C-alpha positions in Angstrom: -21.2 -3.2 -38.8 -18.6 -0.7 -40.2 -15.4 0.3 -38.3 -16.7 3.8 -37.9 -20.0 2.6 -36.4 -18.2 0.2 -34.2 -15.9 3.0 -32.9 -19.0 5.4 -32.3 -20.7 2.5 -30.4 -17.8 1.8 -28.3 -17.3 5.6 -27.4 -21.1 5.9 -26.6 -20.9 2.8 -24.4 -17.9 4.2 -22.5 -19.5 7.6 -22.2 -22.4 5.8 -20.3 -20.1 4.0 -18.1 -20.0 5.0 -14.4 -17.2 4.1 -11.9 -17.5 1.0 -9.7 -20.0 1.9 -7.0 -18.5 -0.2 -4.2 -14.9 1.2 -4.7 -16.2 4.7 -4.9 -18.4 4.5 -1.7 -15.7 2.3 0.1 -13.0 5.1 -0.6 -15.3 7.9 0.6 -16.4 6.0 3.8 -12.8 4.9 4.6 -11.5 8.4 4.1 -14.1 9.9 6.4 -13.8 7.2 9.0 -10.0 7.4 8.8 -10.0 11.3 9.5 -12.4 10.7 12.4 -10.2 8.0 13.9 -7.0 10.1 13.4 -8.7 12.9 15.4 -9.7 10.5 18.1 -6.3 8.7 18.3 -4.2 11.9 18.1 -6.2 14.3 20.4 -4.0 13.5 23.4 -0.7 14.1 21.5 -2.0 17.2 19.9 -3.0 18.7 23.2 0.3 17.7 24.7 2.5 19.1 21.9 0.4 21.9 20.3 -2.3 22.8 22.6 -4.7 22.3 19.7 -6.7 19.0 19.7 -7.4 19.4 15.9 -3.7 19.9 14.9 -3.2 16.5 13.3 -6.8 16.4 11.9 -6.3 19.8 10.2 -3.0 18.4 8.4 -4.8 15.2 7.5 -7.6 17.1 5.8 -5.1 19.2 3.9 -3.5 16.0 2.6 -7.0 14.6 1.8 -7.9 17.5 -0.2 -4.5 17.4 -2.2 -5.1 13.6 -2.7 -8.7 14.2 -3.9 -7.6 16.7 -6.5 -4.9 14.4 -7.8 -7.3 11.5 -7.7 -10.0 13.4 -9.5 -7.5 14.4 -12.3 -6.4 10.7 -12.6 -10.1 9.7 -12.7 -10.8 12.0 -15.6 -7.5 11.6 -17.4 -7.6 8.6 -19.9 -5.5 6.0 -18.0 -4.2 4.7 -21.3 -2.3 8.1 -21.8 -0.3 7.3 -18.6 1.7 5.0 -20.5 3.6 8.0 -22.0 4.4 9.3 -18.4 5.4 6.0 -16.8 9.1 6.2 -17.7 9.4 9.8 -16.5 7.6 8.8 -13.2 10.1 5.9 -12.7 13.1 8.1 -13.4 11.8 10.7 -10.9 11.2 8.0 -8.4 14.7 6.6 -8.7 16.3 10.1 -8.4 14.3 11.1 -5.3 15.0 7.8 -3.7 18.8 8.5 -4.2 18.4 12.0 -3.0 16.6 11.1 0.2 19.5 8.8 1.1 21.9 11.7 0.6 19.9 14.7 1.8 16.9 13.3 3.6 16.1 13.9 7.3 17.6 11.3 9.7 14.9 10.0 12.0 15.8 7.2 14.5 18.5 6.0 12.0 16.3 6.1 9.0 16.4 8.4 6.0 13.1 8.2 4.5 11.7 11.8 4.5 12.4 15.2 2.7 11.7 18.1 5.2 10.8 21.4 3.9 10.7 23.8 6.9 7.3 24.2 8.2 5.7 22.1 5.4 5.0 18.6 6.0 7.6 15.9 5.1 7.4 13.9 2.0 8.2 10.1 1.7 9.6 9.1 -1.7 9.1 5.4 -1.1 5.4 6.0 -0.9 5.3 7.6 -4.4 7.6 4.8 -5.6 4.7 2.3 -5.1 2.5 3.8 -7.7 5.5 4.8 -10.0 6.5 1.0 -10.1 2.9 -0.2 -10.8 2.5 2.4 -13.6 5.8 1.5 -15.3 5.3 -2.3 -15.1 1.8 -2.1 -16.4 3.0 0.0 -19.4 6.2 -2.0 -19.8 4.6 -5.6 -19.6 1.5 -4.6 -21.8 3.8 -3.5 -24.7 6.9 -5.7 -24.3 7.1 -8.7 -26.7 8.3 -10.9 -23.8 4.9 -10.5 -22.3 2.8 -11.4 -25.4 0.4 -14.2 -25.6 2.7 -16.5 -27.4 4.2 -17.9 -24.1 4.8 -21.4 -25.2 6.9 -20.3 -28.2 8.9 -17.9 -26.2 9.2 -20.0 -23.1 12.8 -21.2 -24.1 14.2 -18.0 -25.6 12.8 -15.2 -23.4 13.0 -16.7 -19.9 16.4 -15.2 -18.9 15.7 -12.0 -20.9 12.5 -11.2 -19.2 13.8 -12.5 -15.8 16.8 -10.1 -15.9 14.8 -7.1 -17.2 12.1 -7.5 -14.5 14.6 -8.2 -11.7 16.6 -5.1 -12.7 13.5 -2.9 -12.8 12.2 -4.0 -9.4 15.6 -4.6 -7.9 16.8 -1.0 -8.3 13.7 0.5 -6.5 13.8 -2.4 -3.8 17.4 -1.8 -3.1 17.1 2.0 -2.7 14.2 1.6 -0.4 16.0 -1.1 1.6 18.9 1.2 2.2 16.7 3.8 3.9 15.9 1.2 5.5 12.2 0.4 4.9 11.6 -3.3 4.7 7.8 -3.1 4.8 7.6 -0.9 1.7 10.1 -3.1 0.0 8.0 -6.3 0.7 4.9 -4.5 -0.6 6.6 -3.2 -3.9 8.2 -6.7 -4.4 5.1 -8.8 -3.8 2.9 -6.6 -6.0 5.4 -6.7 -8.8 5.6 -10.5 -8.7 1.8 -10.8 -8.9 1.7 -8.3 -11.8 4.3 -10.5 -13.6 2.5 -13.6 -13.1 -0.8 -12.1 -14.3 1.0 -10.6 -17.3 2.1 -14.0 -18.3 -1.5 -15.4 -17.8 -0.3 -18.2 -15.5 1.8 -19.8 -18.2 4.6 -22.1 -17.5 7.0 -19.4 -18.2 5.3 -17.2 -15.6 5.4 -20.0 -13.0 9.1 -20.7 -13.7 10.0 -17.0 -13.4 7.8 -16.4 -10.5 9.3 -19.3 -8.4 12.9 -18.2 -9.5 12.3 -14.7 -8.2 10.6 -15.9 -5.1 13.6 -18.1 -4.3 15.9 -15.0 -4.5 13.4 -12.6 -2.8 12.7 -14.5 0.4 16.3 -15.0 1.6 17.0 -11.2 0.8 14.0 -10.3 3.0 15.2 -12.5 5.8 18.8 -11.2 5.6 17.5 -7.7 5.6 15.3 -8.3 8.7 18.4 -9.7 10.6 20.7 -6.8 9.6 18.9 -4.2 11.8 18.9 -4.7 15.7 15.3 -3.4 16.1 14.1 -5.9 13.4 15.6 -8.7 15.3 13.9 -7.6 18.4 10.6 -7.5 16.6 11.0 -11.0 15.0 12.2 -12.3 18.4 9.1 -10.9 20.1 6.8 -12.4 17.4 8.3 -15.8 17.6 8.2 -15.9 21.5 4.5 -14.8 21.3 3.7 -17.4 18.6 5.3 -20.3 20.5 4.5 -19.4 24.1 1.6 -17.1 23.9 3.5 -14.5 26.1 5.3 -11.3 25.4 9.1 -11.4 25.9 10.8 -8.3 27.3 7.6 -6.2 27.9 9.6 -3.3 28.9 11.9 -3.4 26.0 11.5 -4.9 22.5 8.1 -6.4 23.4 6.7 -3.2 24.9 4.7 -1.9 21.8 3.1 -5.4 21.1 2.3 -5.7 24.8 0.4 -2.4 24.8 -1.4 -3.3 21.4 -2.6 -6.6 22.8 -3.8 -4.9 26.1 -5.8 -2.6 24.1 -7.4 -5.2 21.8 -8.1 -7.4 24.8 -9.8 -4.7 26.6 -12.0 -3.9 23.6 -13.6 -7.4 23.6 -16.3 -8.1 21.1 -18.1 -4.7 20.9 -15.3 -2.4 22.1 -15.2 0.3 24.8 -17.0 2.8 22.5 -15.7 5.6 20.3 -13.4 8.0 22.1 -12.8 5.5 25.1 -9.4 4.1 24.1 -6.9 4.2 27.0 -3.9 3.1 24.9 -3.9 6.3 22.8 -2.9 8.2 25.9 0.8 7.7 25.4 1.0 3.9 26.0 1.5 3.2 22.3 4.9 4.5 21.6 5.6 7.8 19.9 2.8 8.7 17.3 1.8 5.2 16.4 -1.6 5.4 18.1 -2.7 7.5 15.0 -0.2 6.1 12.4 0.9 2.5 12.3 -1.1 1.2 15.3 -4.3 3.0 14.6 -6.0 -0.4 13.9 -5.3 -1.4 17.4 -7.1 1.7 18.7 -10.0 0.8 16.4 -10.2 -2.7 17.9 -10.0 -1.2 21.4 -12.9 1.2 20.7 -15.1 -0.7 18.3 -14.1 -4.3 19.3 -13.8 -7.5 17.3 -17.0 -6.6 15.5 -15.6 -3.4 14.1 -12.4 -5.1 13.1 -14.2 -7.9 11.3 -16.3 -5.3 9.3 -13.0 -3.7 8.2 -11.5 -7.1 7.1 -14.7 -8.0 5.2 -14.7 -4.6 3.5 -11.2 -5.1 2.4 -12.0 -8.5 1.2 -14.9 -7.1 -1.0 -12.4 -4.5 -2.2 -10.0 -7.2 -3.4 -12.8 -8.9 -5.3 -14.1 -5.8 -6.9 -10.6 -4.5 -7.8 -9.7 -7.9 -9.5 -13.0 -7.8 -11.3 -12.3 -4.4 -12.8 -8.9 -5.7 -13.9 -10.2 -8.8 -15.4 -12.9 -6.8 -17.3 -10.5 -4.0 -18.3 -10.5 -3.4 -22.1 -6.8 -3.8 -22.6 -3.7 -5.5 -20.9 -2.5 -2.1 -19.4 -5.7 -1.5 -17.6 -5.8 -5.0 -16.4 -2.3 -4.9 -14.9 -2.8 -1.4 -13.6 -6.0 -2.4 -11.8 -4.8 -5.6 -10.3 -1.5 -3.9 -9.2 -3.3 -1.1 -7.4 -5.8 -3.6 -5.9 -2.9 -5.9 -4.7 -0.9 -3.1 -3.2 -3.6 -1.4 -1.3 -5.1 -4.6 0.1 -1.8 -6.2 0.9 -0.8 -3.1 2.8 -4.0 -3.1 4.6 -3.8 -6.7 5.5 -0.1 -6.5 6.7 -0.9 -3.5 8.9 -3.9 -5.4 10.5 -2.1 -8.6 10.8 0.8 -6.9 12.6 -1.6 -5.2 15.0 -3.2 -8.5 16.1 0.2 -10.4 16.3 -0.2 -12.5 13.1 3.1 -11.2 11.8 6.0 -9.1 13.4 5.5 -5.4 13.7 6.4 -3.8 10.3 5.7 -0.1 10.7 3.4 -0.2 7.4 0.6 2.5 7.5 -3.0 1.4 7.0 -4.4 2.8 3.8 -7.0 5.6 4.4 -6.7 5.2 8.2 -3.2 6.1 9.2 -2.1 9.7 9.6 0.4 10.8 6.8 0.6 13.0 3.9 2.5 10.8 1.4 0.5 7.7 2.1 -2.8 9.6 2.0 -2.0 11.4 -1.3 -0.8 8.2 -3.0 -3.7 6.0 -1.8 -6.3 8.5 -3.2 -4.3 8.8 -6.5 -4.4 5.0 -6.8 -8.1 5.0 -6.3 -8.6 7.6 -8.9 -6.8 5.4 -11.5 -8.7 2.3 -10.4 -12.1 4.1 -10.8 -10.9 5.5 -14.2 -10.3 1.9 -15.4 -13.7 0.8 -14.0 -15.4 3.3 -16.3 -14.1 1.4 -19.3 -14.9 -2.0 -18.0 -16.3 -4.5 -20.4 -18.3 -6.2 -17.6 
């Protein structure tokens, strides 16, 4: 078959491709379910502060619409052309992370947000997640150190690729750590490591580099966790719960975990029913009932069964996302799909794990479910790219 006919056949095949149905329906259902739960969990706070029970829901719907517009564009726009924009996105991300440390709004000792008067605040660290994935997928798919000739390159390129990769991820991680935001740093670091390993296709070079970075990364995370008093309190509460099964200092550092476990325990297997959560009425601190701790409210209302359905859904999402990556027509698509899948699934699992006491509380929002503009927009943008790649899947 001639090259012209092959090209025509490939284009016709791609034109007939449709996006991954599970990822599409999963994203739609999770977005709708998240909006409903945000309204349910925020109605008390909205009435108390704004005398409008729909206040937070209205804002969330605005962010969903913005996210859908951006996600639709990224679904239509050829993902291979994103390689041209990846460096610009990385530069913008670094600049905004520096600016937020200098000019950002200080909330409870953290500088993570830009405030623009009546407009909702923006969190540059959320946008850094997708900027790093875009840049790494472009860089590792075109860089000679990530070619298939891993055995030949093992001796000469180990330090070069290690230093280059470490510098790229390290700059972003350091800036986010200074905010401070350990949860986002962990997500970006872990996702980047997995992308690096996939780029090297599990070679000896990849294993050696992966373990070297891991040896450096784990002590840094531990040190960062111990530098902030509130983190020490969270880790101490977690370790006490893990070893004794009881909450230490339930009126202090252990208060939030105590209230989370009360809600989960009262939900039982089937839950209290939609709208019947008691913990949302100010027992969960600040606005966490509809942000970081919304999974606890879901477990209280929908019970163990509802939580299990969510975990299973995310497990299938992980499988489908990896399948899209492994069937992608090129290395850039493969790394992009796997990077986005790992990021979203890891973030969801860390949020759920923290809300049931499997790990210390991290303050990580749940994708689709937690209230928040930056997180919602970036999540839907990532889904748009993932669906775009699935259109070109070879499988």
